[in-house]
C-alpha positions in Angstrom: 81.8 90.8 96.2 85.5 91.6 96.7 88.9 89.8 96.4 91.5 89.5 99.2 95.1 88.1 98.7 95.2 84.8 100.7 97.8 82.6 99.0 101.4 83.4 98.3 103.4 82.4 95.1 105.3 79.4 96.5 102.3 78.2 98.4 100.4 78.0 95.1 103.4 76.2 93.5 103.8 73.6 96.0 100.1 72.9 96.3 99.5 72.3 92.7 102.8 70.4 92.3 101.9 68.1 95.2 98.4 67.6 93.9 99.9 66.6 90.4 102.4 64.1 92.0 99.8 62.5 94.3 97.6 62.1 91.1 100.4 60.5 89.1 101.6 58.4 92.1 98.1 57.1 92.5 97.9 56.4 88.8 101.1 54.4 88.7 100.9 52.9 92.2 97.7 51.1 91.5 99.1 50.0 88.3 101.8 48.4 90.3 99.4 47.1 92.7 97.5 45.2 89.8 94.2 47.1 90.0 94.3 47.8 86.4 96.8 47.7 83.3 97.4 50.9 81.5 101.2 50.4 80.9 103.9 48.0 81.4 104.7 46.9 84.9 108.5 47.9 85.0 107.6 51.2 83.3 105.1 51.8 86.1 107.5 51.0 88.8 110.2 53.2 87.2 107.9 56.2 87.0 106.4 55.7 90.4 109.9 55.6 92.1 110.9 58.8 90.4 107.7 60.5 91.2 108.2 59.4 94.9 111.6 61.0 94.9 110.3 64.2 93.5 107.4 64.1 96.1 110.0 63.7 99.0 112.1 66.6 97.7 109.0 68.8 97.5 108.2 67.9 101.0 111.8 68.8 102.4 111.6 72.2 100.5 108.1 73.1 101.6 108.9 72.3 105.2 111.8 74.4 105.1 109.7 77.3 103.7 107.1 76.7 106.3 109.5 77.2 109.1 111.4 79.9 107.6 108.4 82.0 106.7 106.4 81.3 110.0 103.7 79.5 107.9 104.1 76.4 110.3 101.9 78.3 112.7 98.9 77.8 110.4 98.9 74.2 111.3 98.9 74.6 115.2 95.7 72.7 116.2 93.0 74.5 118.2 89.6 73.5 119.7 88.3 77.2 119.5 85.2 77.1 117.3 85.7 73.5 116.4 82.1 72.4 117.3 80.7 75.3 115.4 82.8 74.4 112.3 81.8 70.7 112.6 78.0 71.9 112.8 78.5 74.1 109.8 79.7 71.3 107.6 77.0 68.9 108.8 73.9 71.1 108.6 74.7 74.8 108.6 76.2 74.9 105.1 72.7 73.5 103.6 70.8 76.2 105.4 73.1 78.9 104.0 74.3 79.8 107.6 77.2 82.1 108.0 80.7 80.6 108.1 81.9 80.5 111.8 85.4 81.4 110.9 87.0 84.0 108.6 89.9 83.3 106.3 93.0 85.7 106.2 96.4 85.4 104.9 97.7 84.7 108.4 94.7 82.4 109.3 93.9 80.4 106.2 92.5 77.2 107.9 89.5 76.7 110.3 89.9 74.5 113.4 88.7 71.3 111.6 91.2 71.9 108.7 94.0 72.5 111.0 93.4 69.2 112.7 93.1 67.5 109.3 96.1 68.9 107.8 98.1 68.2 111.1 96.9 64.6 110.8 98.0 64.5 107.1 101.5 65.7 107.9 102.1 63.8 110.9 100.5 60.5 110.1 99.2 59.8 106.5 102.3 61.4 104.7 104.9 59.8 106.9 103.2 56.4 106.5 103.2 56.6 102.8 106.8 58.0 102.5 108.4 55.7 105.0 106.5 52.4 103.6 107.4 53.5 100.3 111.1 53.8 100.9 111.0 50.4 102.7 109.1 49.2 99.6 111.8 50.5 97.2 114.7 49.2 99.1 113.1 46.0 100.4 116.0 43.8 99.4 118.6 46.0 101.2 116.5 46.2 104.4 116.1 42.4 104.4 119.8 42.0 104.0 120.3 44.2 107.0 117.7 42.4 109.0 115.5 45.4 109.4 112.3 43.8 107.9 111.5 40.1 107.0 108.1 40.4 105.3 107.0 42.5 102.4 103.3 42.0 103.0 103.0 44.4 106.2 104.8 47.1 104.2 102.5 46.8 101.3 99.4 46.9 103.4 100.6 50.0 105.3 101.6 51.6 101.9 98.2 51.0 100.3 96.3 51.9 103.4 98.3 55.3 103.2 97.4 55.6 99.7 93.7 55.2 100.2 93.8 57.6 103.1 95.6 60.1 101.0 93.0 59.7 98.1 90.2 60.0 100.7 91.8 63.3 101.9 92.0 64.6 98.3 88.3 63.8 97.6 87.1 65.5 100.9 89.4 68.5 100.1 88.0 68.9 96.6 84.5 68.7 97.9 85.3 71.4 100.7 86.7 73.8 98.2 83.3 74.2 96.8 82.0 75.6 100.2 83.5 79.0 99.7 81.7 82.2 98.4 81.2 80.6 95.1 81.7 77.0 94.3 85.0 77.6 92.4 86.2 80.6 94.4 88.4 78.7 96.5 90.1 76.7 93.6 90.5 79.9 91.6 92.2 81.5 94.7 94.7 78.7 94.8 95.6 79.6 91.2 95.8 83.4 91.4 96.4 83.9 95.1 93.2 86.2 95.4 90.1 84.6 96.9 86.6 86.1 96.2 84.7 86.8 99.4 81.5 88.6 100.6 82.1 92.4 101.3 81.9 91.6 105.0 84.4 88.7 104.9 86.8 90.7 102.6 86.5 93.6 105.2 87.2 91.5 108.1 90.0 89.5 106.2 91.8 92.9 105.2 91.7 94.2 108.6 93.1 91.2 110.2 95.8 91.0 107.5 96.8 94.4 108.2 96.6 94.1 112.0 98.9 91.2 112.2 101.3 92.3 109.5 101.7 95.7 111.2 102.3 94.3 114.7 105.2 92.1 112.9 106.5 95.3 111.2 106.5 97.4 114.6 108.5 94.5 116.1 111.3 94.9 113.5 111.7 98.7 114.3 111.1 98.6 118.1 114.7 98.6 118.9 115.7 101.5 116.5 116.4 105.0 117.6 113.4 107.3 117.8 114.8 109.4 114.9 115.0 106.4 112.6 111.7 104.7 113.7 109.2 106.7 111.4 111.1 106.0 108.2 111.8 102.4 109.2 108.2 102.0 109.9 107.0 103.4 106.6 109.3 101.0 104.8 107.8 98.1 106.9 104.3 99.2 106.0 105.3 99.3 102.4 106.6 95.7 102.7 103.4 94.7 104.3 101.3 96.1 101.6 103.5 94.5 99.0 103.0 91.1 100.7 99.3 91.6 101.0 98.8 93.0 97.6 97.8 96.3 98.7 98.2 99.5 96.6 99.2 102.0 99.2 99.4 104.8 96.9 95.8 104.1 95.8 94.8 103.7 99.4 96.6 107.0 100.4 94.9 108.9 97.6 91.5 107.4 98.5 91.8 108.2 102.2 92.9 111.8 101.5 90.1 112.5 99.0 87.4 110.6 101.0 88.1 112.9 104.1 88.9 116.1 102.1 86.8 119.0 101.1 86.3 117.8 97.7 83.7 115.3 96.3 85.4 112.0 95.9 84.0 109.1 93.6 85.1 105.6 92.6 83.5 104.0 89.4 84.0 100.4 88.1 84.8 99.5 84.5 80.9 99.1 84.0 80.4 102.7 84.9 78.8 102.0 88.3 79.5 104.0 91.4 81.4 101.9 94.0 82.1 104.8 96.4 81.4 108.5 97.2 82.2 110.6 100.1 79.9 112.9 102.1 81.0 115.9 100.1 79.8 114.4 96.8 76.6 113.5 98.4 76.0 117.1 99.4 76.9 118.5 96.0 74.3 116.2 94.4 71.8 116.8 97.2 71.8 113.2 98.1 70.8 111.9 101.6 72.4 108.3 101.5 75.0 106.5 99.7 72.4 103.7 99.1 70.8 106.1 96.5 74.1 106.2 94.5 76.3 103.1 95.0 75.4 100.6 92.2 73.8 103.3 89.9 75.2 104.3 86.6 77.4 107.4 86.1 74.9 108.7 83.4 71.9 108.6 85.9 69.9 112.0 86.4 72.0 113.8 83.6 70.8 115.7 80.6 71.3 113.9 77.3 74.2 116.1 76.2 75.9 115.6 79.6 75.5 111.7 79.3 77.4 111.6 76.2 80.1 114.1 77.5 80.6 112.0 80.9 80.9 108.7 79.0 83.6 110.2 76.7 85.4 111.2 79.8 85.0 107.9 81.4 86.2 106.1 78.2 89.2 108.4 78.0 90.4 107.3 81.5 89.5 103.7 81.2 91.8 103.7 78.0 94.6 104.9 80.2 94.3 108.7 80.3 93.7 111.3 83.0 91.0 113.9 83.2 91.9 117.2 85.0 89.6 120.1 85.6 86.9 119.2 83.0 83.8 121.3 83.6 80.5 119.4 84.0 77.0 120.2 84.6 75.1 118.1 87.2 71.5 117.3 87.8 70.9 117.1 91.5 68.5 114.8 93.3 66.2 117.8 94.1 65.8 118.7 90.3 68.3 121.7 90.6 71.3 122.3 88.3 74.9 122.6 89.6 78.3 122.9 88.1 81.5 121.3 88.9 85.1 120.3 87.5 86.1 116.8 87.6 89.4 115.3 87.7 90.0 111.5 87.4 92.5 108.8 87.0 92.4 105.0 86.4 92.9 102.3 89.2 94.1 98.8 88.5 93.1 95.3 89.9 95.6 92.8 91.4 96.4 91.5 87.8 97.4 95.0 86.8 94.6 95.5 84.5 92.6 98.9 84.5 89.5 98.0 86.6 87.8 101.4 86.9 88.4 105.1 87.7 88.5 107.4 90.6 88.8 111.1 91.4 87.1 114.3 92.6 84.7 117.0 91.8 84.8 120.6 92.8 81.8 122.6 93.1 81.9 125.8 90.7 78.3 126.6 90.7 79.0 130.2 92.2 81.6 130.8 89.6 79.4 129.9 86.7 76.8 132.0 88.0 79.3 134.9 88.3 80.5 134.3 84.8 77.0 134.4 83.6 76.4 137.8 85.4 79.6 139.1 83.8 78.5 138.2 80.3 75.3 140.0 80.9 77.1 143.1 82.0 79.4 143.0 79.1 76.5 142.4 76.7 74.9 145.6 78.4 71.8 143.5 79.0 72.2 144.3 82.7 73.6 147.4 84.5 77.0 147.4 86.2 75.3 148.1 89.4 73.1 145.0 89.1 76.2 142.9 88.5 78.1 144.5 91.3 75.3 144.0 93.7 74.9 140.2 93.1 78.5 139.6 93.1 79.4 141.5 96.1 76.6 139.6 98.1 77.9 136.1 96.9 79.3 133.8 99.5 81.3 131.8 97.1 82.9 134.3 94.8 85.5 137.0 96.0 84.8 140.4 94.4 87.4 143.0 93.8 87.8 146.4 92.2 91.2 147.9 91.4 92.0 151.3 89.9 94.1 152.1 86.8 97.3 152.4 89.0 96.7 148.9 90.5 95.3 150.1 94.0 92.4 148.1 95.6 89.2 150.3 95.6 86.9 147.6 97.0 86.6 143.9 97.9 83.7 141.8 99.2 83.5 139.8 102.4 84.3 136.5 100.5 87.5 138.1 99.0 88.6 139.1 102.5 88.0 135.6 104.0 90.0 134.0 101.1 93.0 136.4 101.7 92.5 135.9 105.5 91.9 139.6 106.3 89.4 140.6 108.8 88.2 144.1 107.4 88.4 146.1 104.2 90.6 148.9 105.7 93.5 146.4 105.8 93.7 146.2 101.9 91.8 149.1 100.4 94.3 151.6 99.2 97.0 149.0 98.9 98.5 147.7 95.7 97.7 144.3 94.4 101.4 143.2 94.0 101.6 143.1 97.8 99.9 139.5 97.7 102.1 138.2 94.7 105.8 136.9 94.3 107.7 138.5 91.7 107.0 135.9 89.0 103.2 135.8 89.9 103.1 139.6 89.7 104.8 139.6 86.2 102.4 137.1 84.9 99.2 138.9 86.3 100.5 142.3 85.2 100.7 141.1 81.6 97.1 140.4 81.8 96.1 143.5 83.7 97.6 145.4 80.9 95.4 143.6 78.5 92.4 144.4 80.5 93.3 148.2 80.7 93.2 147.9 76.9 89.6 146.7 76.8 90.0 142.9 77.0 88.1 140.7 79.4 90.5 137.9 80.9 89.3 134.7 82.3 92.4 133.0 83.9 93.2 129.5 85.0 94.4 128.8 88.6 96.7 131.4 90.1 98.5 131.6 93.4 97.8 134.1 96.1 99.8 134.8 99.3 97.5 135.4 102.3 97.8 137.7 105.2 98.8 135.0 107.5 101.7 133.8 105.2 99.7 130.7 103.9 99.5 130.0 100.4 96.2 129.5 98.4 95.0 129.2 94.8 92.1 130.6 93.0 90.9 131.3 89.5 90.4 134.9 88.6 88.4 136.8 85.8 89.0 140.5 85.2 87.0 142.9 83.1 87.6 146.7 82.5 85.7 149.4 84.3 84.5 152.3 82.2 83.5 155.9 83.0 82.1 157.0 79.9 84.5 155.9 77.1 87.4 155.9 79.3 88.8 152.8 81.2 89.4 153.7 84.7 90.4 150.5 86.2 89.4 146.8 86.3 87.1 144.5 88.5 86.5 140.8 88.7 86.0 137.9 90.8 88.1 135.0 92.3 86.8 131.5 93.2 88.9 129.5 95.6 90.9 126.5 94.0 93.1 125.5 96.9 91.3 122.1 97.4 91.2 121.6 93.7 95.0 122.1 93.5 95.8 119.8 96.4 93.6 117.0 95.0 95.0 117.4 91.6 98.5 117.0 93.0 97.4 113.8 94.7 95.8 112.4 91.7 98.8 113.1 89.3 101.2 111.5 92.0 98.8 108.5 92.0 99.1 108.2 88.4 103.0 108.4 88.4 
């Protein structure tokens, strides 16, 4: 079930104001008619006349709103799908048949409703209003010779009242035929209507289609240089009218189709969306195995506690960036990734869940474990070098004491966009750094050459083709006997992480 914006603010105002006025007019009108006695006759007449004027003022303002906003098009009658709609109300609704028409913000009424509302506006309400005016000013119209007998006026006014009440009764009944019995009534209060996932998808697509066509018309006469900016503004206005969070959609679209694993989780901790990268990282074959499951599913007990702490942190209004998590994949294997997430809000402005992305760091974790073994001397340096050198996910490098590259592996070359080692071996590592980046890295190199092991956060690299990338880097000293002759380490690409985090932080702002 999803919610789609259908009814605008003024639309809801005049609807409920009109409903209240009709109810009070009926209550006082039948008192005047003598059907029952709840109040003094003169008092009932006074209240009824003032309510009638309020009703007519509301009609004038609403018609003005309908014509200035183009909402009058909603009432243009059509015979398309009329038979199907009648059949639905007579038998289909009792057999749980699908609704023959879809409701959107630009097409709120089905063919039968259009004919009914048109009859209400052109026949019933005019009869009630004009007979009521004749009723109120009967003496004046008699003096002018316009009317001579009150009886026909009273009969017409009463007939119009009965027809109007009949319409209200039928209208209230038909409001129970939505996705849920009270979904249509609730929609007229808050503006958003609950629909099935399929109906919501169609409604949103139709809303956007019509709105964007209208927006294109407004910029069609502009100069080519101004069209892009004007169209973006128009799209923003469309999104605002439809209640669509364009920042959220932009983030979602970018992450859904990126090289990072995207996820969306509701307030109950259940997955609502994941992308194919997420499925690959968890070694799942289908979204159906994930959507609707809880975020703690298939996690070790310590990780269940950890992941719920992060979820609670985001649902409380925070943001998670780069937290390291262990995952239990569908095939039973263990993987590692970083997770970044921020909250998203519903149409009322309340936090409704969280969304974000995961970046695989399994190769990095494995490399760190190998490095720890080497440092603890539980494993020879050659073993460490052999495993890291062959790694497809980790870029290995070895630099001498003066800062010149001695060796790199194929993954390092790929990350820096080199084709062969001869292009970099013998060159100083400062060639791929800005002045500021070099100063920062040199400070850590000095520490490594004094015997420390440095695990760093994300750092920037300048590639051979002039592009910029980001990676994490770990450095450890290289010994010959007791003397440090240089340092070696590994890098893991973080470019996707950096770009995705930028989108995530932009979304939060």
